[in-house]
C-alpha distance (Angstrom), angle and dihedral (degrees) to the residues before:
residue distance angle dihedral
M1 . . .
N2 3.77 . .
K3 3.89 110.4 .
Y4 3.75 92.7 -136.2
L5 3.80 97.3 55.4
K6 3.79 121.7 78.8
P7 3.73 121.5 -136.7
L8 3.82 112.9 -101.6
S9 3.94 89.7 -113.6
E10 3.85 90.9 59.4
A11 3.80 92.2 47.5
R12 3.83 89.8 51.8
K13 3.78 91.2 49.8
T14 3.80 94.3 55.9
A15 3.78 92.4 47.1
K16 3.77 92.4 52.3
Q17 3.76 92.3 48.4
Q18 3.74 91.9 55.7
R19 3.73 97.3 53.6
E20 3.74 118.4 94.6
P21 3.82 119.6 -142.8
L22 3.80 115.3 -108.6
F23 3.75 125.3 -142.2
E24 3.77 128.3 -151.2
Y25 3.77 118.4 -122.1
C26 3.79 92.0 -110.5
E27 3.87 89.6 53.7
L28 3.83 97.8 53.0
H29 3.79 96.8 79.5
A30 3.82 89.7 62.0
Q31 3.82 90.8 55.8
F32 3.77 92.0 57.5
D33 3.81 97.5 37.8
V34 3.83 98.1 -118.6
L35 3.70 135.2 120.2
P36 3.78 119.1 -91.1
G37 3.81 92.9 -113.7
Q38 3.78 91.1 49.1
F39 3.76 90.9 52.5
H40 3.70 92.5 47.5
W41 3.73 91.8 47.8
A42 3.78 91.4 52.7
A43 3.86 91.2 46.7
T44 3.89 92.8 52.6
H45 3.87 99.7 38.1
A46 3.80 104.2 37.9
D47 3.82 117.0 111.6
T48 3.79 89.0 -135.0
P49 3.83 110.1 66.9
M50 3.73 119.3 -124.4
P51 3.81 114.7 -102.4
A52 3.75 116.8 -94.8
A53 3.83 118.4 -96.2
R54 3.76 115.4 -97.0
L55 3.86 92.2 -146.9
V56 3.80 130.0 25.2
N57 3.85 121.4 -173.2
G58 3.78 112.3 171.0
G59 3.70 107.4 -53.9
R60 3.82 95.4 -19.5
K61 3.83 121.0 96.3
W62 3.71 130.8 -168.5
Y63 3.84 123.7 -157.7
A64 3.86 132.5 -160.3
M65 3.80 107.8 -118.3
S66 3.82 93.0 -141.4
E67 3.77 92.3 61.5
V68 3.80 93.7 42.2
R69 3.77 93.6 48.7
L70 3.87 91.7 53.8
W71 3.83 89.6 50.5
W72 3.74 91.1 47.2
E73 3.82 91.5 53.6
A74 3.78 90.9 45.4
I75 3.82 95.6 54.9
G76 3.82 92.5 45.4
G77 3.78 100.4 -96.7
R78 3.73 120.3 -133.7
D79 3.77 94.1 0.3
F80 3.82 91.4 61.0
A81 3.76 95.1 41.7
C82 3.75 97.5 48.4
S83 3.86 100.6 33.0
K84 3.80 97.6 89.9
H85 3.80 93.2 42.3
T86 3.79 93.0 45.8
E87 3.87 89.7 55.4
R88 3.78 93.0 47.1
N89 3.83 92.5 48.3
R90 3.76 91.4 48.0
V91 3.80 91.8 53.3
Y92 3.72 92.4 45.4
Q93 3.85 90.6 50.6
Q94 3.80 90.5 49.9
R95 3.79 92.9 50.1
Y96 3.84 90.8 45.2
K97 3.76 92.9 51.8
A98 3.76 93.4 44.7
A99 3.87 90.7 50.2
R100 3.83 91.2 48.1
A101 3.71 90.8 50.8
A102 3.76 93.3 49.5
K103 3.80 90.8 46.6
S104 3.85 90.7 51.8
L105 3.80 91.0 49.1
L106 3.78 89.2 51.7
T107 3.78 92.9 47.8
D108 3.84 90.2 49.4
E109 3.77 89.2 53.6
I110 3.73 93.7 48.2
T111 3.75 93.1 50.2
M112 3.79 93.0 45.6
T113 3.88 93.4 53.4
A114 3.77 94.0 45.2
């Protein structure tokens, strides 16, 4: 064998090492530990547009994690994705607790008068 040529197995190894794994859009939320709806809200409402898909096949899109991670940090990450939902959930919990407290007071009054 020629001393300047690499065996085919060595050439394949270097090509595989250079490739970056791609993630489907529906898998990205798990990488950032947010809910699917929170990730979608961040992707559609962020001032900075989400990076373009590296591979598109029909309706399925695959993204490079290095590009998406930079975008995620630029928009504020989990704080940006969860901020609106956190506020909504906090208001809901306050209303729910207030309604439960009012209902228990009403129930106590009814049982005392009966």
